[in-house]
N, C-alpha and C positions, 0 to 999 in steps of 0.2 A: 308655343302657339303664336302664330303671326297676329299682331294686333291690327284691327281694322282701322283704328284711329284713337286719338285721345285729345283732351283739352288740358294743357299743361298748367299746373297751379300758378307758376310764376307769371305766365302770360295772362292768366285769369286775373291775378291781382293787379297787373298793369292795366288791363282793360277796365277793371272796376274803378281804379284810380282816375283813369281818363274820363270815365262816365261821370264821376263825381264832379269833375271840372266842367264838363259839358252841360250837366243838368243840376246845378247847385240847389235849385229851389224845388226839386221834384217832390211830389206828395207820395210818401211811402205807403199810404193807405189807399192810393188810387188803384182801381182795378177796372180794366176794360169791360164794357158791357157786351155780353154775348147776344148777338142778333139772330143767329141760326146755327144749328149743329147738324152734321151729317156723318154717317158711317161711310168709310171709304174702303176701297179695295186694297189688296196687298201690293199690286203692281201698277196701279194707276189711281189718280185722284178723280174718281167718278162719283157724281152726286146726282140726286133726283131733283130736277127743276120742274115746277108746275107752271104750265103756260095755258092760259084760258081754261083752267080746270083740269087739264090732262097732264100726267106725269111723263117726263122724258129724261133719259140718262144723258148728262153732259160731262165733258171732261174739263176740269179746272187746269188751265194751261197758262202758267206764268210766263212762258216763252213765246206765246202767240202774239200776233199783232192786233187783230180785231176779233171780236166774238162772232161766231159763225153758226149757221143753222142749215141743216141738210135740206135740199129742195123738196124731198118727199114729206118732211115734217111741215114745211111751210105750206105745201099743198093740203095736207091733212087738216091743218088749222085754218085753212081758207085765208091765208095771209097773202095779200097781193104784192108781189115784188115791184119795187119802183127803182128807177135809175138813180144812182148817187148824183150829187151835185157835180156839175161840170168841173173838171180839174181835180176831183177827189177819187178817181178810179184807183184801184189797188193793183199793182203789178207784181206778180210773183216772179221768182228767179227763173222759172222755166218759160216765162213769156205769157202765161195765162193772165187774163185781165178779169178781175172781179168788179163788176160795176152795177150789181143789183143788191138791194137791201130790203128787208122787211122790218116793220115796227110792231113790237109786241106791247099791247096795252095792259095786259094782266100777267105779270110774272111774279111767282111766289117762291121764296127761298126760306124754308122753315116757316116761321111765323111772320116773316118780313115780306111785305108786298110792295111792288113798284110797278111803274108803267112807263110807256114811251121809250122802251129799250130797243135799240136798233141792232140788227144782226145782218151781217153780210151773208148772202146765200152762196154756199160753197159745197160741192160734193165732198163728202168725207170718206177717206179711204179707211178700210178696216185695218186693224193692227193685230199681229199675231198674239194670241193669248188673252186678248181683251174682248169683252162683249161689245156688241155694236153700240155706238153712242150717237146721239142725234144732233149734237152741237158742241161747241166749245165756249167757255167763258175765258176771255183773254184780259190782259191788263186794262184795256179801255173800259171794262166794267169792274174788274176786280179792285182797281186802285181806289174805289169808293169805300173800301172796307180795310180793316186790319185782318190779316189772314193768319189763323192759328193752326198750323199743321202738326197735330198731335199724332205722329205716326206710331208711337208706342201703343196707343189705345185705338189706333185706326179711326181717328176722328179728324174732321176739318170743321173748325168753328169760325164763323164770320163774326167779327167783333166791331164795336164802334171805332171809327177811324181816328187815330192820332190822339186819343183821349189822355193817355198817360205817358208823356215823354220820359224816357229813361226808366220806365217801369212796365214795359210791355210783358216781361216774363213773369206773369202773375203766379206761375206754378213753382218758381224756384228763385232764390236769391243768388244763385250761383251761375246764372246764365252769362254767356259771353255776348257783348254787344258788338255787332259787326256793321259798320257804316257802309252804305251802298249809294250808288247814284242811279238815276233812271235816265233812259234816253227818251227820244220823242215818242216811243211806243210804251213807255212805262215799264220796260224790262228791268229786272233786278240785276244790275251789273256790278260785280265786285272785283277788286284787285286781288290777285292770288299769286303766290309763289309756288311753282311746280318744279321740284328738284332744283331750287335756287334761282329759277328763271322767272322774272316778273312778267305776268301777262294778265289778261282779263278773263272772267268767267261769267256765265249767265246761269242764274238759278231757274231751272226749267222743269216744272212739274209735268209738262207734256212730253218729255223725253224719257223713254224707258231705261236708257243707259247713258253713261257719261262718255262723251266722244270729243274728238278733235279731228281736224282735217289732216291729211297726209302732208299737205303743204306746211301747216304750222309745225307738225312733228319734225319735218325736214329742216325748216328754217330756224326754229328756236332750239331744237334739241339734237339735231344732227342724226335723226333716225331715218332709216330707209329699209325697204323690204329685206335686204341682206345685211342690215346693220342695226340690230337691236329690236327689230319688229318680229313678232310671232304671228304666223298665219293662222287664222281661225277656220274651223270647219265651215264650209259654205252650205248654210241651210236655207238660203234665200232663193236658190234657183238661178241666181245671176252668175255670169261668167267672171265678174270682178272678184278679186280676192280681198277679203277684209283682214285687218291686222289688229294686234293688241300689243300694248306695252305696259308693264307694271312699273309705275313711278314710285320712287321711294317715299316722297312726302309732298302732300299738297297743304300749304299753309294759307289760312284764311283768318287774318287778324289773330285772335287767340285760339283758333280751332286748327288742329292738325289731323290730317287723315294719312295714315301710313299704308304702304304697300297697296297702292291704288291702281287697279287695272283700268286702263282707258282704251276704248275702241279707237282705232286709227282708220278713218274712212278714206279710201282712194278718192282722188280729187273728183272723179266723175260722180261718185256717190255723194261726196260731201256737198256738192252744189245742190243736190236734191234734198239731202237730209237737213242741211242748214238753211234751206231756202225760207223756212218760216221766220228766220231772223233777218231776212233781207227784203222784206216787203218794202215797197216804196210808194208814196203817194205821188200822183202825177205832178202836183205842183211843187214837189220836193225832189224830183228825180235828179236835178243837177247836183244836189248835195251828196248823192251816193247812198249807200246802205244806211239803215237805221243805226247800226252800232258797228263796232270793230268787226270787220268782215271775217275775222278768224278767232272768235272767242272759244274757250273751252266750254262745252255745254255740260253742266252738272245735272245729271238726270236722277230719276227716282231710285236707281240702284244705290246711290250715295245718300240722297236726301232722307230716305226712310230710316236711316240709322240715327236720325236726330229728331228733336222736337224744335220746330222752327216757328217763330212768330215774325210776321212781316208787317212792319209799320211803314206804309208807303208815305204818309204825310211827313214823318220825321226821318225818312230814309235810313231806317235802322232795322237790322235783323237781330233777333234774340235767339241764342242757340244753346241747347243742352243736349245731353244724350237722350235718345228716345225714351228710355226707361227712367229718367230722372223724376224724382218726386220733390215736393216742396219741403225745404228744411231751413232752419234759422241760422246755421253756422257754415262757414266755408268748409269744403271737403278736405280731409286729411290725405286722401289718395286722389290720383288723377281721375277726372271724369271720363269714363270710357263709353263710347257709343254702344247702344244695344246691338247684340249680335243679330244678324239677319235672320228673321223668323221664316219658317217654312210657309209656303203658300197654303191657305186654307183648303181643305178638301171640299169639293162641290157638294 
């Protein structure tokens, strides 16, 4: 049987040794405080957010630029849009300008309440297989928390931020620590090796699948429609052909994912699909896109195989298999990501 991926013990030991050097004074009894907990769907991180006493479904989107609210929801809540400050308009890759925002004075996440939260007003497109959602929570809001994506139990826990450096993985002593950097939009950007090629990737809970552009596939891996790319059935109704390539190994610090299928988007589609990662603020347009224009986008199809803890403040990911449980001793066998579970029946 083909392995979906594994965490190698030797690399795990190395990562733990490095962690000891980076955090020599960590408190082993420290445990992050849970601020809110949500049940999440199988194929997307959708949670219920209460605004002015009414509940709405929001997508948690670590790959977004700004948190957004659908115009109809803003109208229903009698929130009056206001123009953003001059020079802070948001330009999308397709040329659309988002220049209106609303302020929410009463936002509740679980038992946690806050106010003065700004959302850019943006029409939200429906996505195949997902229920309608009313807005998105992007890193401009999410970076105020630690994010505990417990995909094995289909839970998202919002935790106290940066409270336990080197000890974010409260559920297991065997977690791999993966350092990351954030760009101007607080995206989680990680260095990866894909079939031996060094590149960058973005951890994107708003993406349903893992993808890269055809340009990156061609430039970095020598792949082309008649050279290593498999055409996929076209279920989108578009005339453009989508492709896929199964990469042997993606390495992320001490985490390895084997036999990984990645969607290869034609350049015309990639511009649209990756546009969420190319937002520009008007006063920053001369500096270009927010991040590397051609990252690999690691989507939910891969992320849900793991238990991920995001510590924005200390720029560290903690990673175990999705079905890992707390134990006191290092594993004798490789840690294997949980098999993809079937979607729940409605």
